ZAVOLUM-514119 format. One record per residue: x, y, z of N, C-alpha, C, CB in turn; residue number from 0. Coordinates in steps of 0.02 Angstrom, whole numbers, plus 32768, in hexadecimal, padded with zeros to 4 digits. Glycine has a CB too. Layout:
N
{n_X:X; n_Y:Y; n_Z:Z; ca_X:X; ca_Y:Y; ca_Z:Z; c_X:X; c_Y:Y; c_Z:Z; cb_X:X; cb_Y:Y; cb_Z:Z; nr:NUM};
...
//
This chain:
107
{n_X:802C; n_Y:7FC7; n_Z:8001; ca_X:8004; ca_Y:8004; ca_Z:7FFC; c_X:802E; c_Y:803D; c_Z:7FFF; cb_X:7FD2; cb_Y:800A; cb_Z:8030; nr:0};
{n_X:8017; n_Y:8073; n_Z:7FE0; ca_X:8037; ca_Y:80B3; ca_Z:7FD4; c_X:8033; c_Y:80D4; c_Z:800F; cb_X:801B; cb_Y:80DC; cb_Z:7F9E; nr:1};
{n_X:8071; n_Y:80F4; n_Z:802C; ca_X:8070; ca_Y:8118; ca_Z:8066; c_X:805C; c_Y:815C; c_Z:805A; cb_X:80AF; cb_Y:8115; cb_Z:8086; nr:2};
{n_X:802F; n_Y:817A; n_Z:807B; ca_X:8013; ca_Y:81B9; ca_Z:8074; c_X:8039; c_Y:81F4; c_Z:8092; cb_X:7FD4; cb_Y:81B7; cb_Z:8090; nr:3};
{n_X:8039; n_Y:8230; n_Z:806F; ca_X:8061; ca_Y:8266; ca_Z:8081; c_X:802B; c_Y:827F; c_Z:80BD; cb_X:8074; cb_Y:829E; cb_Z:803D; nr:4};
{n_X:8048; n_Y:828D; n_Z:80FD; ca_X:801E; ca_Y:82B4; ca_Z:8132; c_X:8004; c_Y:82F4; c_Z:8126; cb_X:8041; cb_Y:82BD; cb_Z:816A; nr:5};
{n_X:802E; n_Y:831E; n_Z:8102; ca_X:801E; ca_Y:8358; ca_Z:80F5; c_X:7FD4; c_Y:835F; c_Z:80C9; cb_X:8059; cb_Y:8371; cb_Z:80D5; nr:6};
{n_X:7FDA; n_Y:832B; n_Z:808F; ca_X:7FA1; ca_Y:8328; ca_Z:806E; c_X:7F64; c_Y:8317; c_Z:8096; cb_X:7FAA; cb_Y:82FF; cb_Z:803C; nr:7};
{n_X:7F6C; n_Y:82F0; n_Z:80C7; ca_X:7F2D; ca_Y:82D1; ca_Z:80F6; c_X:7F19; c_Y:8313; c_Z:8115; cb_X:7F43; cb_Y:8290; cb_Z:8138; nr:8};
{n_X:7F47; n_Y:8338; n_Z:8139; ca_X:7F3C; ca_Y:8374; ca_Z:8160; c_X:7F18; c_Y:83A3; c_Z:813A; cb_X:7F79; cb_Y:8393; cb_Z:8178; nr:9};
{n_X:7F2B; n_Y:83B1; n_Z:80F5; ca_X:7F07; ca_Y:83DD; ca_Z:80CC; c_X:7EC4; c_Y:83CA; c_Z:80BD; cb_X:7F26; cb_Y:83E7; cb_Z:8093; nr:10};
{n_X:7EB8; n_Y:8389; n_Z:80AD; ca_X:7E75; ca_Y:836B; ca_Z:80A5; c_X:7E42; c_Y:8378; c_Z:80E3; cb_X:7E7E; cb_Y:831D; cb_Z:809B; nr:11};
{n_X:7E5A; n_Y:836B; n_Z:811A; ca_X:7E3B; ca_Y:8378; ca_Z:815E; c_X:7E2B; c_Y:83C0; c_Z:8161; cb_X:7E6B; cb_Y:8365; cb_Z:8199; nr:12};
{n_X:7E55; n_Y:83EE; n_Z:8154; ca_X:7E51; ca_Y:843E; ca_Z:815A; c_X:7E1E; c_Y:8454; c_Z:812A; cb_X:7E97; cb_Y:8465; cb_Z:8148; nr:13};
{n_X:7E1B; n_Y:843C; n_Z:80F1; ca_X:7DF1; ca_Y:844C; ca_Z:80B8; c_X:7DB1; c_Y:8438; c_Z:80CA; cb_X:7E05; cb_Y:842E; cb_Z:8078; nr:14};
{n_X:7DA4; n_Y:83F3; n_Z:80DE; ca_X:7D63; ca_Y:83D4; ca_Z:80F0; c_X:7D47; c_Y:83F8; c_Z:812A; cb_X:7D6A; cb_Y:8388; cb_Z:8100; nr:15};
{n_X:7D6C; n_Y:8401; n_Z:815D; ca_X:7D55; ca_Y:8413; ca_Z:819D; c_X:7D37; c_Y:845F; c_Z:8186; cb_X:7D96; cb_Y:8410; cb_Z:81DC; nr:16};
{n_X:7D5F; n_Y:848C; n_Z:8167; ca_X:7D3E; ca_Y:84D1; ca_Z:8163; c_X:7D0B; c_Y:84C7; c_Z:8131; cb_X:7D6F; cb_Y:850F; cb_Z:8150; nr:17};
{n_X:7D05; n_Y:8497; n_Z:8101; ca_X:7CD1; ca_Y:849E; ca_Z:80D4; c_X:7C8C; c_Y:8490; c_Z:80FA; cb_X:7CDE; cb_Y:846E; cb_Z:8099; nr:18};
{n_X:7C93; n_Y:845A; n_Z:8125; ca_X:7C58; ca_Y:8446; ca_Z:8146; c_X:7C47; c_Y:847F; c_Z:817D; cb_X:7C62; cb_Y:83FD; cb_Z:8167; nr:19};
{n_X:7C75; n_Y:849E; n_Z:8198; ca_X:7C65; ca_Y:84D3; ca_Z:81CC; c_X:7C3E; c_Y:8503; c_Z:81AD; cb_X:7CA1; cb_Y:84F5; cb_Z:81EC; nr:20};
{n_X:7C5F; n_Y:8524; n_Z:8175; ca_X:7C3E; ca_Y:8558; ca_Z:8150; c_X:7BF1; c_Y:8547; c_Z:812E; cb_X:7C70; cb_Y:856A; cb_Z:8119; nr:21};
{n_X:7BE9; n_Y:850D; n_Z:8122; ca_X:7BB3; ca_Y:84F6; ca_Z:8109; c_X:7B79; c_Y:84F7; c_Z:813A; cb_X:7BC0; cb_Y:84BA; cb_Z:80F0; nr:22};
{n_X:7B89; n_Y:84F9; n_Z:8175; ca_X:7B5B; ca_Y:84FB; ca_Z:81AC; c_X:7B62; c_Y:8547; c_Z:81CC; cb_X:7B6D; cb_Y:84BD; cb_Z:81E2; nr:23};
{n_X:7B85; n_Y:8571; n_Z:81A8; ca_X:7B87; ca_Y:85BC; ca_Z:81BE; c_X:7BA8; c_Y:85C4; c_Z:8204; cb_X:7B3C; cb_Y:85DB; cb_Z:81C2; nr:24};
{n_X:7BCA; n_Y:858D; n_Z:8218; ca_X:7BE8; ca_Y:8596; ca_Z:825F; c_X:7C28; c_Y:85B4; c_Z:825D; cb_X:7BF0; cb_Y:8554; cb_Z:8285; nr:25};
{n_X:7C3F; n_Y:85DC; n_Z:8297; ca_X:7C7F; ca_Y:85EF; ca_Z:82A1; c_X:7CA9; c_Y:85BB; c_Z:82BE; cb_X:7C81; cb_Y:8627; cb_Z:82C7; nr:26};
{n_X:7CE6; n_Y:85BF; n_Z:82C1; ca_X:7D11; ca_Y:8596; ca_Z:82E5; c_X:7D08; c_Y:8586; c_Z:832F; cb_X:7D4A; cb_Y:85B0; cb_Z:82DD; nr:27};
{n_X:7CF2; n_Y:85BA; n_Z:8351; ca_X:7CD1; ca_Y:85B7; ca_Z:8394; c_X:7C9B; c_Y:8591; c_Z:8397; cb_X:7CBD; cb_Y:85F2; cb_Z:83AB; nr:28};
{n_X:7C62; n_Y:8590; n_Z:8367; ca_X:7C27; ca_Y:8573; ca_Z:8360; c_X:7C37; c_Y:8523; c_Z:835B; cb_X:7C01; cb_Y:8592; cb_Z:8321; nr:29};
{n_X:7C60; n_Y:8517; n_Z:8332; ca_X:7C77; ca_Y:84D5; ca_Z:832B; c_X:7C9B; c_Y:84B7; c_Z:836E; cb_X:7CA7; cb_Y:84D5; cb_Z:82EF; nr:30};
{n_X:7CBE; n_Y:84E2; n_Z:8387; ca_X:7CE7; ca_Y:84C6; ca_Z:83C8; c_X:7CB4; c_Y:84C1; c_Z:83F3; cb_X:7D24; cb_Y:84F4; cb_Z:83E9; nr:31};
{n_X:7C84; n_Y:84DF; n_Z:8401; ca_X:7C53; ca_Y:84E3; ca_Z:8436; c_X:7C2D; c_Y:84A2; c_Z:842A; cb_X:7C25; cb_Y:8527; cb_Z:8434; nr:32};
{n_X:7C15; n_Y:8495; n_Z:83F0; ca_X:7BE7; ca_Y:8458; ca_Z:83D6; c_X:7C0A; c_Y:8411; c_Z:83F0; cb_X:7BE3; cb_Y:8458; cb_Z:837A; nr:33};
{n_X:7C4F; n_Y:841D; n_Z:83DB; ca_X:7C75; ca_Y:83D7; ca_Z:83E5; c_X:7C99; c_Y:83D0; c_Z:842C; cb_X:7CB0; cb_Y:83CF; cb_Z:83AA; nr:34};
{n_X:7C9C; n_Y:840E; n_Z:844B; ca_X:7CBB; ca_Y:83FF; ca_Z:848A; c_X:7D01; c_Y:8403; c_Z:848A; cb_X:7CA9; cb_Y:83C0; cb_Z:84A0; nr:35};
{n_X:7D23; n_Y:842B; n_Z:8457; ca_X:7D68; ca_Y:8433; ca_Z:8457; c_X:7D73; c_Y:8476; c_Z:8452; cb_X:7D89; cb_Y:840F; cb_Z:8425; nr:36};
{n_X:7DB7; n_Y:8486; n_Z:8454; ca_X:7DC9; ca_Y:84D5; ca_Z:845C; c_X:7DCB; c_Y:84E7; c_Z:8412; cb_X:7E19; cb_Y:84E8; cb_Z:8487; nr:37};
{n_X:7DB3; n_Y:8532; n_Z:8417; ca_X:7DBA; ca_Y:8549; ca_Z:83C8; c_X:7E01; c_Y:8552; c_Z:83B4; cb_X:7D95; cb_Y:8592; cb_Z:83B9; nr:38};
{n_X:7E34; n_Y:8550; n_Z:83D7; ca_X:7E76; ca_Y:8553; ca_Z:83BD; c_X:7E84; c_Y:8517; c_Z:83A0; cb_X:7EA8; cb_Y:8563; cb_Z:83EE; nr:39};
{n_X:7E5D; n_Y:84DD; n_Z:83B2; ca_X:7E71; ca_Y:8492; ca_Z:838D; c_X:7E4A; c_Y:849C; c_Z:8346; cb_X:7E4F; cb_Y:8442; cb_Z:83BE; nr:40};
{n_X:7E12; n_Y:84B2; n_Z:8341; ca_X:7DF1; ca_Y:84C3; ca_Z:8301; c_X:7E17; c_Y:84ED; c_Z:82DA; cb_X:7DB1; cb_Y:84E1; cb_Z:830A; nr:41};
{n_X:7E2E; n_Y:8522; n_Z:82F2; ca_X:7E65; ca_Y:8556; ca_Z:82C3; c_X:7E97; c_Y:852C; c_Z:82AD; cb_X:7E8E; cb_Y:8597; cb_Z:82ED; nr:42};
{n_X:7EB9; n_Y:850A; n_Z:82DA; ca_X:7EFA; ca_Y:84E5; ca_Z:82CE; c_X:7EF5; c_Y:84B4; c_Z:828E; cb_X:7F0E; cb_Y:84B8; cb_Z:8311; nr:43};
{n_X:7EB3; n_Y:8490; n_Z:8295; ca_X:7EAC; ca_Y:845F; ca_Z:8260; c_X:7E9F; c_Y:847C; c_Z:822D; cb_X:7E80; cb_Y:8431; cb_Z:8266; nr:44};
{n_X:7E7C; n_Y:84B1; n_Z:8220; ca_X:7E68; ca_Y:84D2; ca_Z:81E2; c_X:7EA8; c_Y:84F1; c_Z:81BE; cb_X:7E30; cb_Y:850A; cb_Z:81F1; nr:45};
{n_X:7EDA; n_Y:84FD; n_Z:81EE; ca_X:7F18; ca_Y:851E; ca_Z:81C6; c_X:7F55; c_Y:84E1; c_Z:81C9; cb_X:7F36; cb_Y:856F; cb_Z:81F1; nr:46};
{n_X:7F3F; n_Y:84A4; n_Z:81D3; ca_X:7F6C; ca_Y:8469; ca_Z:81D2; c_X:7FA3; c_Y:846B; c_Z:8201; cb_X:7F8A; cb_Y:845F; cb_Z:8191; nr:47};
{n_X:7F9C; n_Y:848C; n_Z:8239; ca_X:7FDE; ca_Y:848B; ca_Z:826E; c_X:7FCE; c_Y:845E; c_Z:829C; cb_X:7FF1; cb_Y:84D2; cb_Z:8296; nr:48};
{n_X:7F92; n_Y:8435; n_Z:82AC; ca_X:7F83; ca_Y:840E; ca_Z:82DE; c_X:7F7D; c_Y:83C5; c_Z:82BD; cb_X:7F43; cb_Y:8428; cb_Z:8302; nr:49};
{n_X:7F8F; n_Y:8391; n_Z:82F3; ca_X:7F84; ca_Y:834B; ca_Z:82E2; c_X:7F51; c_Y:8339; c_Z:8312; cb_X:7FC2; cb_Y:831D; cb_Z:82E6; nr:50};
{n_X:7F0D; n_Y:8334; n_Z:82FC; ca_X:7EDD; ca_Y:832C; ca_Z:832C; c_X:7EE3; c_Y:82DA; c_Z:8348; cb_X:7E94; cb_Y:8341; cb_Z:8309; nr:51};
{n_X:7EBA; n_Y:82D1; n_Z:8381; ca_X:7EB5; ca_Y:828D; ca_Z:839D; c_X:7E72; c_Y:826F; c_Z:8379; cb_X:7EB0; cb_Y:828F; cb_Z:83F3; nr:52};
{n_X:7E75; n_Y:822B; n_Z:837D; ca_X:7E36; ca_Y:8214; ca_Z:8360; c_X:7DF5; c_Y:8227; c_Z:8387; cb_X:7E38; cb_Y:81C9; cb_Z:8358; nr:53};
{n_X:7E00; n_Y:822E; n_Z:83C6; ca_X:7DC7; ca_Y:8247; ca_Z:83F5; c_X:7DAD; c_Y:8287; c_Z:83E2; cb_X:7DDF; cb_Y:824E; cb_Z:843D; nr:54};
{n_X:7DDE; n_Y:82B9; n_Z:83D0; ca_X:7DD1; ca_Y:8301; ca_Z:83B8; c_X:7DAA; c_Y:8305; c_Z:836D; cb_X:7E1C; cb_Y:8329; cb_Z:83B4; nr:55};
{n_X:7DC8; n_Y:82CF; n_Z:8336; ca_X:7DA2; ca_Y:82D1; ca_Z:8302; c_X:7D5E; c_Y:82B1; c_Z:8309; cb_X:7DC6; cb_Y:82B7; cb_Z:82D2; nr:56};
{n_X:7D59; n_Y:827E; n_Z:8336; ca_X:7D0B; ca_Y:825F; ca_Z:8344; c_X:7CE7; c_Y:8291; c_Z:8362; cb_X:7D04; cb_Y:821E; cb_Z:8374; nr:57};
{n_X:7CF1; n_Y:82BF; n_Z:838B; ca_X:7CCD; ca_Y:82F0; ca_Z:83A6; c_X:7CB9; c_Y:832A; c_Z:8372; cb_X:7CF3; cb_Y:8308; cb_Z:83DF; nr:58};
{n_X:7CE9; n_Y:833A; n_Z:8346; ca_X:7CE1; ca_Y:836C; ca_Z:8316; c_X:7CA7; c_Y:834A; c_Z:82E0; cb_X:7D2F; cb_Y:837F; cb_Z:82F3; nr:59};
{n_X:7CBD; n_Y:8313; n_Z:82CB; ca_X:7C90; ca_Y:82E8; ca_Z:8297; c_X:7C4C; c_Y:82EE; c_Z:82B6; cb_X:7CA8; cb_Y:8293; cb_Z:828F; nr:60};
{n_X:7C45; n_Y:82D8; n_Z:82FA; ca_X:7C02; ca_Y:82D1; ca_Z:8318; c_X:7BD7; c_Y:8316; c_Z:8318; cb_X:7C0B; cb_Y:82B6; cb_Z:8363; nr:61};
{n_X:7BFC; n_Y:834D; n_Z:8324; ca_X:7BDF; ca_Y:8390; ca_Z:8324; c_X:7BCB; c_Y:839C; c_Z:82DE; cb_X:7C10; cb_Y:83C7; cb_Z:833E; nr:62};
{n_X:7BF4; n_Y:838F; n_Z:82AF; ca_X:7BDC; ca_Y:8396; ca_Z:826A; c_X:7BA8; c_Y:836A; c_Z:824B; cb_X:7C11; cb_Y:8391; cb_Z:8244; nr:63};
{n_X:7BA0; n_Y:8336; n_Z:8275; ca_X:7B71; ca_Y:8305; ca_Z:825C; c_X:7B89; c_Y:82E4; c_Z:821A; cb_X:7B2C; cb_Y:8326; cb_Z:8251; nr:64};
{n_X:7BD0; n_Y:82D5; n_Z:821C; ca_X:7BEE; ca_Y:82A8; ca_Z:81E5; c_X:7C12; c_Y:826F; c_Z:8208; cb_X:7C22; cb_Y:82D1; cb_Z:81B4; nr:65};
{n_X:7C26; n_Y:8242; n_Z:81DE; ca_X:7C4F; ca_Y:8215; ca_Z:81F1; c_X:7CA0; c_Y:822A; c_Z:81FA; cb_X:7C45; cb_Y:81E2; cb_Z:81C1; nr:66};
{n_X:7CC8; n_Y:820E; n_Z:821A; ca_X:7D12; ca_Y:821D; ca_Z:821E; c_X:7D33; c_Y:8221; c_Z:81D7; cb_X:7D37; cb_Y:81E6; cb_Z:8249; nr:67};
{n_X:7D22; n_Y:81E4; n_Z:81B7; ca_X:7D36; ca_Y:81E2; ca_Z:8175; c_X:7D23; c_Y:8219; c_Z:8148; cb_X:7D21; cb_Y:81A9; cb_Z:815B; nr:68};
{n_X:7CF5; n_Y:8234; n_Z:8151; ca_X:7CDB; ca_Y:826B; ca_Z:8123; c_X:7D03; c_Y:82AB; c_Z:8128; cb_X:7C91; cb_Y:827C; cb_Z:8133; nr:69};
{n_X:7D29; n_Y:82AC; n_Z:815B; ca_X:7D5B; ca_Y:82DE; ca_Z:8171; c_X:7D9A; c_Y:82DE; c_Z:8144; cb_X:7D6E; cb_Y:82D1; cb_Z:81BA; nr:70};
{n_X:7DAD; n_Y:82A2; n_Z:8125; ca_X:7DE9; ca_Y:8292; ca_Z:810D; c_X:7DDD; c_Y:8276; c_Z:80BE; cb_X:7E0C; cb_Y:825D; cb_Z:8142; nr:71};
{n_X:7DA3; n_Y:8279; n_Z:80AD; ca_X:7D98; ca_Y:8264; ca_Z:806E; c_X:7D9E; c_Y:82A0; c_Z:8034; cb_X:7D54; cb_Y:8242; cb_Z:806F; nr:72};
{n_X:7DC2; n_Y:8299; n_Z:7FF6; ca_X:7DC9; ca_Y:82CF; ca_Z:7FC7; c_X:7D75; c_Y:82DF; c_Z:7FB1; cb_X:7DFF; cb_Y:82B4; cb_Z:7F83; nr:73};
{n_X:7D6D; n_Y:8318; n_Z:7FA3; ca_X:7D32; ca_Y:832E; ca_Z:7F89; c_X:7D3D; c_Y:8365; c_Z:7F4D; cb_X:7D09; cb_Y:834A; cb_Z:7FC4; nr:74};
{n_X:7D0B; n_Y:8363; n_Z:7F1D; ca_X:7D0A; ca_Y:8392; ca_Z:7EE4; c_X:7D35; c_Y:836E; c_Z:7EAB; cb_X:7D29; cb_Y:83DD; cb_Z:7EFA; nr:75};
{n_X:7D3E; n_Y:8332; n_Z:7EA5; ca_X:7D6D; ca_Y:8318; ca_Z:7E6C; c_X:7D46; c_Y:82EB; c_Z:7E3F; cb_X:7DAD; cb_Y:82EE; cb_Z:7E89; nr:76};
{n_X:7D07; n_Y:82E1; n_Z:7E53; ca_X:7CDC; ca_Y:82B9; ca_Z:7E22; c_X:7CA9; c_Y:82E0; c_Z:7E03; cb_X:7CBA; cb_Y:8280; cb_Z:7E43; nr:77};
{n_X:7C87; n_Y:82CD; n_Z:7DC9; ca_X:7C5E; ca_Y:82EE; ca_Z:7DA6; c_X:7C21; c_Y:82FD; c_Z:7DD1; cb_X:7C52; cb_Y:82CA; cb_Z:7D6A; nr:78};
{n_X:7C19; n_Y:82D1; n_Z:7DFE; ca_X:7BD9; ca_Y:82DB; ca_Z:7E26; c_X:7BDF; c_Y:830C; c_Z:7E5F; cb_X:7BC2; cb_Y:8297; cb_Z:7E44; nr:79};
{n_X:7C20; n_Y:8324; n_Z:7E67; ca_X:7C29; ca_Y:835D; ca_Z:7E95; c_X:7C2A; c_Y:839E; c_Z:7E75; cb_X:7C67; cb_Y:8356; cb_Z:7EBA; nr:80};
{n_X:7C27; n_Y:839B; n_Z:7E2F; ca_X:7C18; ca_Y:83E0; ca_Z:7E0A; c_X:7BD6; c_Y:83FA; c_Z:7E0E; cb_X:7C25; cb_Y:83DC; cb_Z:7DC1; nr:81};
{n_X:7BD9; n_Y:843C; n_Z:7E12; ca_X:7B94; ca_Y:845F; ca_Z:7E0B; c_X:7B6C; c_Y:844F; c_Z:7DC9; cb_X:7BA0; cb_Y:84AE; cb_Z:7E0C; nr:82};
{n_X:7B29; n_Y:844C; n_Z:7DC7; ca_X:7B09; ca_Y:842F; ca_Z:7D83; c_X:7B23; c_Y:845A; c_Z:7D50; cb_X:7AB5; cb_Y:842F; cb_Z:7D80; nr:83};
{n_X:7B1F; n_Y:8496; n_Z:7D55; ca_X:7B33; ca_Y:84C8; ca_Z:7D25; c_X:7B6D; c_Y:84C8; c_Z:7D08; cb_X:7B30; cb_Y:84FF; cb_Z:7D3C; nr:84};
{n_X:7BA6; n_Y:849D; n_Z:7D1E; ca_X:7BDF; ca_Y:8492; ca_Z:7D02; c_X:7BE2; c_Y:845B; c_Z:7CD2; cb_X:7C0B; cb_Y:848B; cb_Z:7D31; nr:85};
{n_X:7BA9; n_Y:842E; n_Z:7CCA; ca_X:7BA9; ca_Y:83EA; ca_Z:7CA7; c_X:7B80; c_Y:8404; c_Z:7C6C; cb_X:7B85; cb_Y:83A5; cb_Z:7CD4; nr:86};
{n_X:7BA3; n_Y:83FF; n_Z:7C32; ca_X:7B7B; ca_Y:8407; ca_Z:7BF2; c_X:7B3D; c_Y:83DF; c_Z:7BEF; cb_X:7BA5; cb_Y:83F5; cb_Z:7BB6; nr:87};
{n_X:7B0E; n_Y:83F8; n_Z:7BD1; ca_X:7ACD; ca_Y:83D4; ca_Z:7BD1; c_X:7AC3; c_Y:8394; c_Z:7BA2; cb_X:7A9A; cb_Y:8406; cb_Z:7BBC; nr:88};
{n_X:7AFD; n_Y:8392; n_Z:7B6B; ca_X:7B01; ca_Y:8356; ca_Z:7B42; c_X:7B2D; c_Y:8323; c_Z:7B60; cb_X:7B1A; cb_Y:8365; cb_Z:7AFE; nr:89};
{n_X:7B47; n_Y:832B; n_Z:7BA9; ca_X:7B70; ca_Y:82F8; ca_Z:7BBE; c_X:7BB5; c_Y:82F9; c_Z:7BA9; cb_X:7B56; cb_Y:82C0; cb_Z:7BAB; nr:90};
{n_X:7BCD; n_Y:8319; n_Z:7B73; ca_X:7C0C; ca_Y:831B; ca_Z:7B5C; c_X:7C3E; c_Y:8351; c_Z:7B77; cb_X:7C07; cb_Y:8320; cb_Z:7B1A; nr:91};
{n_X:7C71; n_Y:8340; n_Z:7B73; ca_X:7CA2; ca_Y:837F; ca_Z:7B99; c_X:7CA2; c_Y:83BA; c_Z:7B6E; cb_X:7CF7; cb_Y:8369; cb_Z:7BA4; nr:92};
{n_X:7CD4; n_Y:83EF; n_Z:7B83; ca_X:7CC3; ca_Y:8431; ca_Z:7B57; c_X:7CE1; c_Y:842B; c_Z:7B13; cb_X:7CE2; cb_Y:8477; cb_Z:7B78; nr:93};
{n_X:7CCF; n_Y:8453; n_Z:7AE8; ca_X:7CE8; ca_Y:844C; ca_Z:7AA4; c_X:7D3A; c_Y:8454; c_Z:7A98; cb_X:7CC2; cb_Y:8482; cb_Z:7A7A; nr:94};
{n_X:7D4C; n_Y:8427; n_Z:7A79; ca_X:7D99; ca_Y:8428; ca_Z:7A6F; c_X:7DAA; c_Y:8446; c_Z:7A30; cb_X:7DB9; cb_Y:83E2; cb_Z:7A70; nr:95};
{n_X:7DDC; n_Y:8478; n_Z:7A3A; ca_X:7DF4; ca_Y:849A; ca_Z:7A08; c_X:7E3E; c_Y:847D; c_Z:79F0; cb_X:7DF4; cb_Y:84E1; cb_Z:7A1E; nr:96};
{n_X:7E57; n_Y:8490; n_Z:79BB; ca_X:7E9B; ca_Y:847F; ca_Z:79AF; c_X:7EBA; c_Y:84B9; c_Z:79A3; cb_X:7EA6; cb_Y:8450; cb_Z:797B; nr:97};
{n_X:7EFB; n_Y:84B9; n_Z:79C9; ca_X:7F25; ca_Y:84F1; ca_Z:79D3; c_X:7F66; c_Y:84D7; c_Z:79A9; cb_X:7F32; cb_Y:8504; cb_Z:7A25; nr:98};
{n_X:7F8D; n_Y:850E; n_Z:7990; ca_X:7FD0; ca_Y:850B; ca_Z:796D; c_X:7FFD; c_Y:8511; c_Z:79A7; cb_X:7FDE; cb_Y:8546; cb_Z:7932; nr:99};
{n_X:802E; n_Y:84E1; n_Z:79A3; ca_X:8064; ca_Y:84E5; ca_Z:79C9; c_X:808D; c_Y:8527; c_Z:79BD; cb_X:808B; cb_Y:84AA; cb_Z:79BD; nr:100};
{n_X:80A4; n_Y:853E; n_Z:79FB; ca_X:80CD; ca_Y:8580; ca_Z:79F5; c_X:810F; c_Y:8577; c_Z:79C7; cb_X:80E5; cb_Y:859A; cb_Z:7A43; nr:101};
{n_X:8124; n_Y:859D; n_Z:7997; ca_X:815D; ca_Y:8583; ca_Z:7974; c_X:814F; c_Y:855D; c_Z:7931; cb_X:8182; cb_Y:8557; cb_Z:79A1; nr:102};
{n_X:811B; n_Y:853B; n_Z:793A; ca_X:810C; ca_Y:8510; ca_Z:78F6; c_X:80FA; c_Y:8539; c_Z:78BC; cb_X:80D0; cb_Y:84DE; cb_Z:78FF; nr:103};
{n_X:8107; n_Y:8527; n_Z:787F; ca_X:8109; ca_Y:854C; ca_Z:7849; c_X:80BB; c_Y:853D; c_Z:7829; cb_X:814B; cb_Y:8538; cb_Z:781C; nr:104};
{n_X:80A4; n_Y:856B; n_Z:7809; ca_X:805C; ca_Y:8562; ca_Z:77EF; c_X:806E; c_Y:8540; c_Z:77A7; cb_X:802D; cb_Y:85AF; cb_Z:77E8; nr:105};
{n_X:803D; n_Y:8514; n_Z:7795; ca_X:803E; ca_Y:84ED; ca_Z:7753; c_X:800D; c_Y:8508; c_Z:7728; cb_X:8033; cb_Y:84A2; cb_Z:775B; nr:106};
//
């Protein structure tokens, strides 16, 4: 199994935590109060300067009404995560155009 980069995991946690918190229109203090953790921990997690305990992650996930795993899963990378307006109605990708290479001679 491939070893993960811990900085990558911290960034995933930070992005997901912030996204979920803002979806609920909560401040960091609101989330900390609901989870029973310090606001400083929420802040440190969102700027990737803290390694949380499993207990802290569990409290935060419970306050956000999600699973702990949801805090660590990449989002926004599948077609299902895109807003409907960005998907062409015919289901095909954007129109492709041909570009001439820089420095290539014209025929």
